[in-house]
TORLUM-947659 format. One record per residue: x, y, z of N, C-alpha, C in turn; residue in three letters. Coordinates in steps of 0.05 Angstrom, whole numbers, plus 5000, padded with zeros to 4 digits. Example, Ala and Ser with C-alpha at 12.3 -4.5 7.8 and 13.67 -1.06 7.14 Angstrom:
BEGIN
526448865156524649105156526449345156ALA/525749555142527349795143525850015157SER/
END
This chain:
BEGIN
550850385159549850415130548050185122CYS/548849945133547149715125544349745135TRP/544149865160541449895171539850095155GLY/541150305145539850505130538850385103VAL/540550235090539850095065537449915070ALA/537549755093535249575098532649715102ARG/532749945116530350095120529250215094ASP/531150295076530150405050529050185032ILE/530249945033529249725017526549645028THR/526149625053523449555065521249755057GLU/522150015060520250225053519550215023ARG/521650165007521150164977519249934969ARG/519749714983517949464976515049534983ASN/514649665005511949735014510749944994ALA/512350124985511350334967510850214940GLU/512450004930512049894905509349714906GLU/508949594929506349444931504149624929GLN/504249864942502150054941501850164912LEU/503950214900503850314872502350124854ARG/503049864857501749654840498649664844MET/497849694870495049694876493649944865LYS/494950164867494050414855493750394824GLU/495850274811495750234783493350054775GLU/492849844791490849644785488149784787ALA/487749954809485050084813484650284790ILE/486750444783486450644761486050524734ALA/486750274731486550134704484349964703SER/482549954723480249754723478349834701SER/477149614688475049654668472549774681LEU/472049714706469749834720470250114726SER/468050274726468350554734468550574764ALA/470650684775471050694804470650984814ILE/469051004834468451264845468951254876MET/470451444887470951464916469851724926ILE/468351714946467051954958467451964988THR/466852185000466952205028464152075039ASP/463652075065461351945076458752085068LEU/458952325059456652485051456152455020GLU/457852325005457552274978458952474959GLY/460752644971462152844954464552694941VAL/464852704914466852554900469452674901ILE/471552494910474352584912476052444891SER/475152224880476652084859475051924839TYR/475651934815474451754796476551674776VAL/476151434766478451324748477751374719ASN/479351284702479151354673476551234661ALA/475750994672473450864661470851024667SER/470851154690468751334696468351554674PHE/470451684667470251894646469251754620PHE/470151524613469151414588466251334590ARG/465351224613462551124617460651354618MET/461351564632459551804636460052014615TRP/462051984597462652164576463652444584LYS/464852454607466252704617469152714607TYR/470052954606472852994595474853074614LEU/474053234634475953324653475153264682SER/477053264699476653204727474953434740ALA/475453684730473953904741470853874739GLY/469953724718467153674714465953494733ASP/467653344748466753124764467453164794VAL/469853224800470753214828469453444844LEU/468753374869467453544888464453584883ASN/463453444863460653424860459453184875ARG/456853194879455552984896455052734878THR/455152514891454552244879451652254865PHE/449852424877447052424866446752554839LEU/448952714830448552854805448752674781ASP/449652424784450452264762448352034757PHE/445852064769443851864767441151994759TRP/439451854744436951964734435052004757ARG/435151814775433251814799434951904824ASP/434852154830436552264852435552154879ARG/432952114881431952014906432851724910ASP/432751574889433751304891436651294897GLY/438251474886441051474892441551564921ALA/439851754930440151834959439551594977LYS/437551434969436851194986439150994986ASP/440550984964442950804963445050894982VAL/445651174984447451265004446751205032LEU/444051245038443051185066443450885071ILE/442750725054442950425059445950345061ARG/447550475045450450395045451750485071LEU/451050695082452250785107451150625129ARG/448550525128447450365149448750085149GLU/448849965124449549665122452449625117ARG/453849835106456649805099457149705070GLY/455049625057455249545030452549565015HIS/452649564989450249584972450849484945TRP/448949334934449249234906446649234893ARG/446549344869443849364854444249504828GLY/441949584817442149724790440850004792GLU/442250184779441250464777441550554748LEU/440050774741440250884714442051134716THR/444351124701446051344702445251554680GLY/446351784685445952004666448652114657LEU/449152084630451552174617451752494617ARG/453852604610454152884609452253004590LYS/451652864568449752964547446852904555ASP/446352794578443552734588442452464580GLY/443952324565442952054556443251854578SER/441051684583441151484605442451224597PRO/443551084616444650814612444350674638PHE/444250404636443750234659446450154672GLU/446450174698448950114712448549914734VAL/450449714736450449544759452449664779GLN/451449714803453049864823453649684846LEU/456349654853457149524877458649724894THR/457749784919458849984935459649884962ALA/461549984975462549905002463450145019ASN/463050125044464250315062467150225068VAL/469050395065471850335069472750455096VAL/473850305113474650405140477450515140ALA/478150675160480850755164482450565180ASP/484850645188486450465203485550395230ALA/483650565241482550505267479950355265GLU/478950295241476550135236474050305234GLY/474450565234472250755232471550815202GLN/468850825196468150905168469651165160PRO/470951145136472451375127471451485100HIS/470851305081469851395056468351165042HIS/467051225020465551045004466750994979LEU/466650744968467550674944465450524927MET/465050604902463150464884464550374860ALA/463850134852464750014826462249984808SER/462350094783460250114765460749974740CYS/458949804731459149674704456849744687ILE/457449834663455449904643454049634634ASP/451549594641450149354633448049404611ILE/448449634598446549694575446949484553THR/449249424546449949214526450448964540GLU/449748744527450148484539453048414543SER/454848534529457648474531459348714526LYS/461148754542462948984538464548944512GLN/464649174497466349174472469249234479THR/470949194460473749234465474149534469GLU/475649584489476349874495479349884502ARG/480550104496483250144504483450174534ALA/485350054546485650074575487750284580LEU/486750514591488550734596489850704624ALA/492550724623493950694649494350964661VAL/493250994685493751244700495951194720ASN/497951344719500051304738499551484761SER/498451354782497951484808499751384828ALA/502151464828504251364846504551514872ARG/504751364892505151484919507851574921LEU/508551844925511151944927511651994957ALA/513451844968514151874996516951994998LEU/517152225012519752355014521652175030ALA/524152155020526151985033528552175039GLN/528852195064531352355072533352175085ARG/535852245082537952075094538152135123ILE/537751935140537751985169540452065179ALA/540252255198542852355211543952145230ARG/546452105231547851905247550052015263LEU/550051965289552152055308553351835322GLY/555651875335557051675350557351755378THR/557751565396558051615425559851425437TRP/560851475460562451295475562151345505GLU/561751125520561251135548563550995563LEU/564851145582566951025598565550905622ASP/565550635624564050505645565450535672LEU/568050615672569450635698568850915709VAL/568951125693568651395704565751495698THR/564151345683561451425676561351675659ASN/563551745646563551985628562551895600GLU/560852045589559551995564560452215543LEU/561452115521562252295499560252265475TRP/559452495465557752505442558852655419TRP/558552555395559352725373557452945368SER/558353145353556553375347553953295336ASP/553653085320551252995308549252885329GLN/550352765350548552665372547352895386VAL/548953095392547853345405545653455387TYR/545953465361544053585343541453395344GLN/541753145345539452955346537753005372ILE/539253045395537953095421537053385425PHE/537953545405537353845405538453975431ASP/540953895436542353995459545154135451LEU/546154305468548754405466550654285486ARG/553154235480554854115499554954255526PRO/554854525526555054665552552554635568ARG/550354535555547654535570547254245580GLU/549154055575548653765580550953655594PHE/550453545618552353405635552553115623LEU/554453055608554452815593555152565611ALA/553152445621553352195637551252015627THR/551551755635549551555627546751605638TYR/546851705664544251775677542852015662GLU/544552205654543452435639542252355612ALA/543452165600542452055576539751925581PHE/539551755601536951615608534851825615LEU/535452065626533452255632532152365606ASP/533652335583532552435558530952215544ARG/530851975553529351755542526351785548VAL/524651745529521751745534520951585557HIS/519351685575518651515599517451235593PRO/515951215572514850945563517050765553ASP/519250865545521450685534523750655554ASP/523550795577525850805596526750525604PHE/524750365614525550095623526549935602ALA/525549935578526449795555529349855548PHE/529950125546532650205540534550125561VAL/533950185585535750115607536249825609LYS/534349655605534649355604536449275582ARG/536149395558537649315535540749385539ALA/541249615550544049675556545249505578VAL/543749455599544949295622545249015613GLU/543448895597543848635586546148605570ASN/546748825554549148825537551648815554SER/551548975576553948985592554448705605MET/552248565613552548325626553448095608LEU/552248095583552847875565555047935545SER/555648195542557748255521556748255494GLY/554048215491552748205464551848475455ILE/552448585432551648855424548648865424PRO/547649115429544749145428543949325404TYR/541549315394540649445371537749495374ASP/536949735380534249805387533150065376ILE/530650085374529350345368527950455393ASP/527950705397526550825420526151115416HIS/524551235434524051515431525551665453ARG/526051925446527452105464525652355466ILE/525952505487524552765493526552985489LEU/525753175472527353415467526853625490LEU/528553815493528154015514525354145512PRO/524354195488521854325486519454155487ASP/519853885494517653705497517053545473GLY/518153605449517753435425518953165429ARG/517852975414518752695414520252645388ILE/522452505389523952425366524652125370ARG/524551985346525051705346528051665338HIS/529451485351532151435345532651125343VAL/534651045326535650775325538350775339HIS/538750615359541250615374542550345374GLU/545050335371546650095373549050145391GLN/549649935406551849955425553449685428GLY/556049715432557949505436559549525459THR/559749315475561349325501564249215495VAL/566249355508568949275505569749205534TYR/570948975539571848895565574748835567ALA/575848815592578748755595579148455594ASP/581548375599582248075596580547905616ALA/579848015638578147875658575347875652SER/574348025631571648035624570248245636GLY/571648435651570448665663569848885643LYS/567248965639566549175619568049435625PRO/569349545605570849795609569550035596LEU/568349985570567250215557565150095536ARG/563450285528561450225507561750425485MET/561550355461561350525439558950465422THR/557950655407555750595391554950835372GLY/552650805361551651015344548651065350THR/547851295345545051365347543951515322VAL/541751435312540851535285538051645289GLN/537551875278534852005279533251865257ASP/531051715266529451565247526651665248ILE/526251915258523652035262522152045235THR/523552145214522252155187521551885178SER/523251685182522751405174520151305188ARG/519951355215517651265229515051375219LYS/515251635212512851775202512051665176LYS/514051605158513651485131512551215133MET/513451055153512350785157509550785166GLU/508850965183506150995192504351085169GLU/505451265152503851355129503451125111SER/505450965105505250735088503350535100VAL/503350495126501350305138498550405135ARG/498150645139495550765137494450745108GLU/496350815090495650795061495050515053SER/496850335062496350055055493749955066GLU/493050035091490349955102488250055086GLN/488250315077486350435062485950315033ARG/488250295020488050194993487649884991PHE/488249755013487649455013484649425012ARG/483249595027480349575026479249634998GLY/480349844985479449924958480149704939ILE/482549604940483749404923481949154922PHE/481149064946479548824948476648854945ASN/475749124942472949174938472249204908SER/474349224891473849244862472349004851VAL/470349034834468748824825470248624808HIS/472248724793473748544775475948414791ASP/476848174781479148034792481648164782GLY/483548204800486148334794488448154802ILE/490348124784492647964790495048094777ILE/497348094790499848204780501847984777VAL/503047954752504847754746507647844737ALA/509647704746512447774737512647704707ASP/513447894691513647844663515647634656VAL/517847624670520047434664519347164674GLU/518447124698517946864709514946774705THR/513246974700510346934697509046814722ARG/510446874744509546794771507747014782LYS/505746964798504147164810505347294834PHE/504947554834506247714857504147824876LEU/501847904864499648034880496947974868LEU/494947944885492247894876490147994895ALA/487948064885485748154903483747944911ASN/481848004928480047804938478247694916ALA/477547874897475747774876476947564857ARG/479547584851480747384833480947114850ILE/481447144875481546894893478846764891CYS/476746914894474046794893473446664865SER/474346794844473946684817475146434814MET/477646424823479346174817478945964838LEU/478146024862477845824882480345784899GLY/482245964896484745934913484846144933TYR/486446084955487046284975489246464964THR/489646694978491646884969494346744972LEU/494846584992497446454996497946244974ASN/495846124966496045924946496746044919GLU/495546264913495946404887499046504888LEU/500046574910502546684911504846484902ALA/504146224902506046004894505445914865SER/503446034853502645954825503546154804LEU/502946084779503646264757501446244736GLY/501946384712500046394691499246114682VAL/501045924680500445674668498545524686LYS/498245584712496845434731493845504731ASP/492945714718490145814718488845794691ILE/490045634672488945614646489045314638HIS/487245204622487344934613489944884597PRO/491044644601493644574589493544614558ALA/491344544546491244564517491144844507GLU/490645034524490545334516493145474522ASP/495145354534497345494544499045624522LEU/499245504499500645624477499445894469GLU/496745894467495346144460495646344483VAL/495346254507495446414530498246564530ILE/500346394525503046524525503346734505GLY/502046694481502146894461500847144469GLN/498347114481497047364491498647504512HIS/499947344531501447454553503747634541PHE/505247514522507447654510506647924495SER/504447894481503448144467502748364486ARG/501248284509500548464528502848584543MET/504848414549507248514563508848704547ALA/508648664520510048844502508449084494GLY/506049104505504349354499503049344471GLY/502949114458501749094431498749074432GLU/497648984455494848974458494248984488THR/491749054493490949094521488548924528THR/487348784510484848644517484748384502LEU/484348154517483847894505481147794514ALA/479447734495476647654502476247354499ARG/474347264516473346984514475746784519ASP/477346854541479546684548478546474568ILE/479446224565478646024584480446034608ARG/479246034632480846034657479845774672ALA/481945684688481345424702481445474733LYS/479245384746479245414774480945184788ARG/481145224815482645024831481544744827LYS/478744724827477544474824477544354796ASP/478744484777479044394750476844504731GLY/474644624741472544724725473644964709SER/472344994685473245214666471045414663VAL/471845664660470045884656471346084638PHE/469746264625471046444606471246724619THR/473346874611473847144621474747314598VAL/474247584602475747784586477847884604ASP/480247914592482647994607483848244596ILE/483648464611484948714603487748734619ALA/489748804606492448794618493949054612ALA/495749124631497449354627500249294639SER/502149334623505049294634505849524652PRO/507349464673508549664689511249594698VAL/513049794700515849754708516149844735ASN/517049674754517449754781520249674790LEU/521649884796524449854805526149704785ASP/525649764758527049624738526249364731GLY/524049254740523148994735520349004723ARG/519848864700517248894688515148704699PRO/512748814703510448664713508048704694TYR/506148534696503748564680501348544699LEU/499648764699497248774716494948674698ILE/493748464707491548354693488748394706GLY/486748484691484048544702482248324690ILE/481248154707479547924697476547994702PHE/475047934681472047974683470747714674ARG/469147594692467947334686465647384666ASP/465747254642463747304622462147034618THR/462146864637460946604634458046624631THR/456746804647453946834647452946974623GLU/
END
């Protein structure tokens, strides 16, 4: 049971980290657009709708990137350069739904999949028609990754080391997709069901346990009668006589195939969203509401403040603002955490080297696993 709880906790932590990144992307003040490699739009955030004056996703999704710019040829050239170079930054003239033009600063990147191959394009757009963004409500879109969690099946077994007889519970037979009458229950017969690539590893773990008397705890693959592969978590304990001679082994085997698939899905999603999260033009940082310590940050905020990601992980709100401003900063933080306000303008921030610059901070509270956090979106307004 402890192993199952540990697996669930680890998976939940990964899912919550992913949720925070998704919340941050959805809440960005920049308009975020995600397309396939041909420029067909698959996702836009709330700021895109506000900036382009569209009302529904149906008006935007599955249309081409080219449809939203006054100069289609220029936009087409952006796509070509983006695919060739992997990134593009410049200015284009956007066209709102009503046909009115507005100037946009566009930062675009190619985002790779888990194998490092180009997978999709992401663009971050800032309306530069006005010299300074006016206060706007920060809408929080809850785009949570829902991963199915199933309780893994668990069976027990016992191996008589004197007679080589192996006993399986009904659950173990189900895991191996076998019937008792179809399976000669011996240690060798079990090894025949182990995936060839894991055979030596499993055999060594069992034999080392027999020699040392230390329980083993491993993950490995098995082959089902129809050729399918299943992942299992196996534990075994050796029992010996007074002279130390091993007499029997008992243990458990747990079907963790679903867990392995979910872990792989989380890894791929984490890889994909890490690229998006770190490509957003604004600085993003997540703080614990109670401790005001930083939990998560993107590459842009690290660049703004001059800290590495590891350094920011040990800091908090008080460390990135001038000491004389901390009382006011604390008031802003409390109001944002309470949902009373979403935007604080002309806030002074302090870099690692002590230099000060001004930012607009948009923030949104989020509750993850019963604990409150505040997602802050920082925009440098010094220039």
